[in-house]
C-alpha positions in Angstrom: -126.1 -83.3 2.3 -125.2 -86.5 4.1 -126.9 -85.7 7.4 -129.7 -83.7 8.9 -129.2 -80.3 10.4 -127.6 -80.6 13.8 -129.1 -79.0 16.9 -126.3 -76.6 17.0 -126.7 -75.6 13.4 -130.4 -75.1 13.9 -129.9 -72.9 16.9 -127.4 -70.8 15.0 -129.9 -70.4 12.1 -132.8 -69.6 14.4 -130.8 -66.9 16.3 -129.5 -65.4 13.0 -132.9 -65.0 11.5 -134.4 -63.2 14.5 -131.3 -61.0 14.7 -131.6 -60.1 11.0 -135.3 -59.2 11.2 -134.6 -56.9 14.2 -132.3 -54.9 12.0 -135.1 -54.0 9.6 -133.1 -55.3 6.6 -135.9 -57.3 5.1 -138.4 -54.4 5.1 -136.5 -52.7 2.4 -138.4 -53.1 -0.9 -135.2 -53.1 -3.0 -133.9 -56.0 -0.9 -137.1 -57.9 -1.3 -137.2 -57.4 -5.1 -133.5 -58.4 -5.4 -134.1 -61.6 -3.5 -137.1 -62.4 -5.7 -135.0 -61.9 -8.8 -132.4 -64.2 -7.3 -135.2 -66.8 -6.9 -135.9 -66.5 -10.6 -132.2 -67.1 -11.5 -132.1 -70.0 -9.0 -134.8 -71.7 -10.9 -133.7 -70.8 -14.5 -130.0 -71.6 -14.0 -130.8 -75.0 -12.3 -133.7 -76.4 -14.3 -131.8 -79.5 -15.3 -130.9 -80.2 -11.6 -134.4 -79.6 -10.4 -135.9 -82.0 -13.0 -133.3 -84.6 -12.1 -134.1 -84.4 -8.4 -137.8 -84.8 -9.2 -136.9 -87.9 -11.3 -134.8 -89.4 -8.6 -137.5 -88.8 -5.9 -140.7 -89.5 -7.8 -139.8 -90.6 -11.3 -141.4 -87.4 -12.5 -141.5 -87.3 -16.3 -139.6 -84.4 -17.7 -142.7 -82.9 -19.5 -144.7 -83.0 -16.3 -141.8 -81.5 -14.3 -141.7 -78.6 -16.8 -145.5 -78.1 -16.8 -146.3 -78.6 -13.2 -143.2 -77.5 -11.4 -140.8 -75.3 -13.3 -143.5 -73.3 -15.1 -145.5 -72.8 -11.9 -142.5 -71.4 -10.0 -141.5 -69.1 -12.8 -145.0 -67.7 -13.1 -145.3 -67.2 -9.4 -142.0 -65.5 -8.8 -142.7 -63.1 -11.7 -146.1 -62.3 -10.3 -144.5 -61.3 -7.0 -141.9 -59.2 -8.7 -144.5 -57.4 -10.8 -146.9 -56.6 -8.0 -144.5 -56.1 -5.1 -145.0 -52.3 -4.9 -148.8 -52.6 -5.3 -149.1 -55.3 -2.6 -146.9 -53.5 -0.1 -148.3 -50.0 -0.6 -150.3 -48.4 2.2 -154.0 -48.7 2.2 -156.1 -45.5 2.6 -159.1 -46.3 4.8 -162.4 -44.4 4.8 -161.7 -42.8 8.2 -163.9 -39.7 7.9 -163.0 -36.1 7.5 -160.9 -35.7 10.7 -158.9 -38.9 10.8 -158.9 -39.5 7.0 -158.7 -36.1 5.3 -157.0 -34.1 7.9 -155.0 -36.7 9.8 -154.0 -38.7 6.7 -154.8 -42.1 8.2 -153.0 -45.0 6.6 -152.9 -48.7 7.1 -149.3 -49.8 6.7 -148.5 -53.5 5.9 -145.8 -54.7 8.3 -144.0 -58.1 8.0 -144.8 -60.5 10.8 -141.2 -61.5 11.5 -139.6 -64.9 11.1 -141.7 -67.4 9.1 -141.3 -71.2 9.3 -142.2 -73.0 6.0 -142.6 -76.7 6.2 -142.9 -78.1 2.7 -144.4 -81.3 1.4 -142.7 -84.2 -0.6 -145.2 -84.5 -3.5 -144.2 -81.2 -5.1 -141.0 -80.5 -3.2 -139.9 -77.4 -5.0 -143.2 -75.7 -5.7 -144.4 -76.2 -2.1 -141.2 -74.8 -0.6 -140.3 -72.1 -3.0 -143.8 -70.6 -3.7 -144.5 -69.9 0.0 -140.9 -68.6 0.2 -141.6 -66.0 -2.6 -144.6 -64.7 -0.5 -142.5 -64.6 2.7 -139.8 -62.6 0.9 -142.3 -60.2 -0.7 -143.9 -59.7 2.8 -140.5 -58.8 4.2 -140.2 -61.8 6.5 -137.1 -63.7 7.4 -137.6 -67.4 6.5 -136.7 -70.8 7.9 -137.3 -73.4 5.1 -137.9 -77.0 6.1 -138.2 -79.3 3.0 -139.6 -82.8 3.4 -137.1 -85.6 4.1 -139.3 -88.0 2.1 -138.0 -86.5 -1.1 -134.3 -86.5 -0.3 -132.8 -85.5 -3.6 -135.0 -82.4 -3.7 -134.3 -81.7 -0.1 -130.6 -81.8 -0.7 -130.8 -79.6 -3.8 -132.8 -77.0 -1.9 -130.3 -77.0 0.9 -127.5 -76.5 -1.7 -129.2 -73.8 -3.9 -130.8 -71.5 -1.3 -127.5 -70.3 0.4 -125.9 -70.0 -3.0 -128.5 -67.6 -4.4 -130.3 -66.0 -1.4 -129.3 -63.9 1.6 -128.2 -66.3 4.3 -128.7 -63.7 7.0 -132.4 -63.8 6.3 -133.2 -67.1 4.6 -132.0 -70.5 6.0 -132.7 -74.1 5.2 -132.9 -76.8 7.9 -133.4 -80.5 7.3 -134.6 -83.4 9.4 -137.1 -86.1 10.0 -139.9 -86.2 12.7 -137.4 -86.0 15.6 -135.7 -82.9 14.2 -139.0 -81.3 13.1 -140.4 -81.7 16.7 -137.3 -79.9 18.0 -137.8 -77.1 15.4 -141.4 -76.7 16.5 -140.5 -76.2 20.1 -139.3 -72.7 19.3 -141.4 -69.7 18.7 -142.0 -68.2 15.2 -144.1 -65.3 14.0 -145.8 -67.4 11.3 -145.9 -71.1 10.3 -146.9 -72.3 6.8 -147.4 -76.0 6.5 -148.4 -78.2 3.5 -149.2 -81.8 4.2 -151.5 -84.2 5.9 -154.3 -83.6 8.4 -152.5 -85.8 11.0 -149.2 -83.9 10.9 -151.1 -80.6 10.8 -152.6 -81.5 14.2 -149.1 -81.8 15.7 -148.0 -78.5 14.1 -151.1 -76.6 15.3 -150.7 -77.9 18.8 -147.0 -76.8 18.9 -147.9 -73.4 17.4 -150.7 -72.9 19.9 -148.2 -72.9 22.8 -146.7 -69.7 21.4 -150.0 -68.3 19.9 -148.3 -68.5 16.5 -150.6 -67.9 13.5 -150.6 -70.9 11.2 -151.5 -71.4 7.5 -152.4 -75.0 6.7 -152.6 -76.3 3.1 -154.1 -79.8 3.6 -155.6 -82.7 1.7 -158.9 -84.4 1.9 -161.2 -86.8 0.1 -162.3 -84.4 -2.6 -164.8 -86.2 -4.9 -165.9 -85.7 -8.4 -169.6 -85.9 -9.4 -170.6 -86.8 -12.9 -174.3 -86.2 -13.6 -176.4 -87.6 -16.4 -176.2 -84.3 -18.3 -172.4 -84.0 -18.1 -170.0 -84.0 -21.0 -168.9 -87.6 -20.3 -165.9 -87.4 -22.6 -164.5 -84.2 -21.0 -165.3 -85.4 -17.4 -163.5 -88.7 -18.0 -160.5 -86.9 -19.5 -160.2 -84.5 -16.5 -160.6 -87.3 -13.9 -158.0 -89.4 -15.7 -155.6 -86.4 -15.7 -156.2 -85.7 -12.0 -155.2 -89.3 -11.3 -152.2 -89.3 -13.7 -150.6 -86.1 -12.5 -147.9 -87.1 -10.0 -149.7 -90.5 -9.9 -152.6 -89.0 -8.0 -150.2 -87.8 -5.2 -151.7 -84.3 -5.2 -154.4 -82.8 -3.0 -156.4 -81.6 -6.1 -156.8 -85.2 -7.4 -160.3 -86.5 -7.4 -160.3 -89.1 -4.6 -163.3 -90.9 -5.9 -166.0 -90.3 -8.5 -169.8 -90.5 -8.3 -171.3 -91.2 -11.6 -175.0 -91.2 -12.5 -176.2 -94.7 -13.4 -177.4 -93.5 -16.8 -173.8 -92.6 -17.9 -171.9 -95.0 -15.6 -170.7 -97.5 -18.2 -169.8 -94.9 -20.8 -167.8 -92.9 -18.2 -165.9 -96.0 -17.1 -165.0 -96.9 -20.6 -163.8 -93.4 -21.5 -161.9 -93.1 -18.2 -160.0 -96.3 -19.1 -159.3 -94.9 -22.6 -157.9 -91.6 -21.3 -155.9 -93.4 -18.6 -154.3 -95.5 -21.3 -153.6 -92.4 -23.4 -151.9 -90.5 -20.6 -149.9 -93.6 -19.6 -148.7 -94.1 -23.2 -147.8 -97.8 -22.6 -144.7 -96.9 -20.5 -144.1 -97.0 -16.8 -141.9 -93.9 -17.2 -144.7 -91.7 -18.4 -146.1 -91.5 -14.9 -144.6 -90.5 -11.5 -144.1 -93.4 -9.1 -145.2 -93.7 -5.5 -142.9 -91.8 -3.2 -141.8 -94.7 -0.9 -142.5 -98.3 0.0 -144.8 -97.3 3.0 -147.2 -95.4 0.8 -146.9 -98.1 -1.9 -147.9 -100.8 0.6 -150.7 -98.6 1.9 -152.2 -98.3 -1.5 -151.7 -101.9 -2.3 -153.5 -103.0 0.9 -156.4 -100.7 0.2 -156.8 -102.1 -3.3 -156.5 -105.7 -2.2 -159.2 -105.2 0.4 -161.7 -103.5 -1.8 -165.1 -105.0 -2.4 -165.2 -103.5 -5.8 -164.0 -104.8 -9.2 -160.8 -103.7 -10.9 -161.8 -103.0 -14.5 -158.6 -101.3 -15.6 -155.0 -101.2 -14.5 -154.0 -102.7 -11.1 -150.5 -103.4 -12.2 -147.8 -102.6 -9.7 -144.1 -103.1 -9.0 -142.9 -102.6 -5.4 -139.3 -102.6 -6.4 -139.5 -99.4 -8.4 -142.8 -98.2 -6.8 -144.7 -98.2 -10.1 -148.5 -98.2 -9.6 -150.6 -98.2 -12.7 -153.7 -96.0 -12.9 -156.5 -98.2 -11.7 -160.2 -98.0 -12.1 -162.4 -99.8 -9.5 -166.2 -100.1 -10.1 -168.9 -101.4 -7.8 -167.4 -99.6 -4.8 -169.9 -99.6 -1.9 -170.6 -96.9 0.7 -173.1 -98.8 2.7 -175.4 -101.8 2.6 -178.8 -100.1 1.8 -180.5 -96.8 0.9 -183.7 -95.5 2.3 -186.1 -92.7 1.3 -186.0 -89.5 3.4 -188.1 -87.6 0.9 -189.8 -89.1 -2.2 -187.1 -87.8 -4.5 -184.0 -88.0 -2.2 -182.2 -91.2 -1.3 -179.8 -91.3 1.6 -177.2 -93.9 2.5 -177.7 -96.0 5.5 -174.7 -96.0 7.8 -172.9 -99.3 7.3 -169.9 -100.9 5.8 -167.9 -98.6 3.6 -165.3 -99.8 1.1 -161.7 -99.5 2.3 -161.0 -97.3 -0.7 -163.2 -94.7 0.8 -161.8 -95.0 4.3 -159.1 -92.3 3.8 -157.6 -89.9 1.3 -156.1 -92.2 -1.3 -153.3 -89.9 -2.6 -152.6 -92.3 -5.4 -153.7 -93.4 -8.9 -156.7 -95.5 -7.8 -160.1 -94.3 -9.1 -163.0 -95.7 -7.2 -166.3 -95.3 -9.1 -169.6 -95.1 -7.3 -172.9 -95.4 -9.2 -175.2 -92.7 -7.7 -177.2 -89.7 -8.7 -176.0 -86.3 -7.4 -178.4 -86.1 -4.5 -177.3 -89.5 -3.2 -173.7 -88.4 -3.8 -174.1 -85.3 -1.6 -175.6 -87.4 1.2 -172.7 -89.9 1.0 -170.1 -87.1 0.9 -171.6 -85.6 4.1 -171.4 -89.0 5.9 -167.9 -89.7 4.7 -166.7 -86.3 6.0 -168.4 -86.9 9.4 -166.9 -90.5 9.6 -163.3 -89.9 8.3 -162.5 -86.5 9.8 
């Protein structure tokens, strides 16, 4: 696809979806199951193309693409096929003798209508297709809007969906911020968005004008806490994996890690060990940063940190490679003070740039703190950054 969806193409798709839903076509369980089976074949018959698109957009290693993308989609679509009749069956409420036993009261699950799915760039197939499986199973018509920041994946989605799925009920539209704003001007019956808090604010505001229900799958500064009784080896391995998977560009990645002073040095050493093991000495064994803007954002945060880089730090803007990086001595404020004899709380003050936002990258800031102090800092960071 050489260009984004034109306004005329979008209007035609929009009108077609609502017209199709009004016919009741998508309520038919046989139709839903057939579309889900077509989704399965869309994935199975195009695995090589899906993996290549992920490589082009994110330098995703083939093993990781199979494990985190292909396998996840296969399992999810099979789950929907297996449980479709169960999930769509009427519920029998406890409505008493008159309404329940005599009147046979039932709660019937009706599709909402036309769903708009706005996917994210970090897992461009999973975060578009998995919500699509649910929309199909629910009996909705669907407008799919993949992220323009992963263009190879966006173009492949736009190519495959009309080839395998019913174009009267499922359409793909493409575009950047301008086109997306135009798409959001129209009314939908459900909007499903995966992405950042900032963009979610715009989507929620647009949806509110039409009282459209919205499902938001967002990120955040999710921390890890390693106590002095933890299995340090296992904790280090898991944190390293979270930062290696898609180069930390995943909402489930530990943004930063609080480590008890008693095990701090051991944890840092093992974190470096496992980071090296996952990297395997090759820049191709880890995904790269999605674009120059995000690469520059991460580089700037790392350059401004008051902490010390003890592992990694290597980066190459040309191919957007950013090595897994461990930073110790990261500060959250200048001092601590006692609130209770056994609880230390952080004084509001200067916070390291690495804690100023969701990193969404392979940098691991390490903060030496016990779990009570960690909880206090987490509360303050939430109130400050959100």
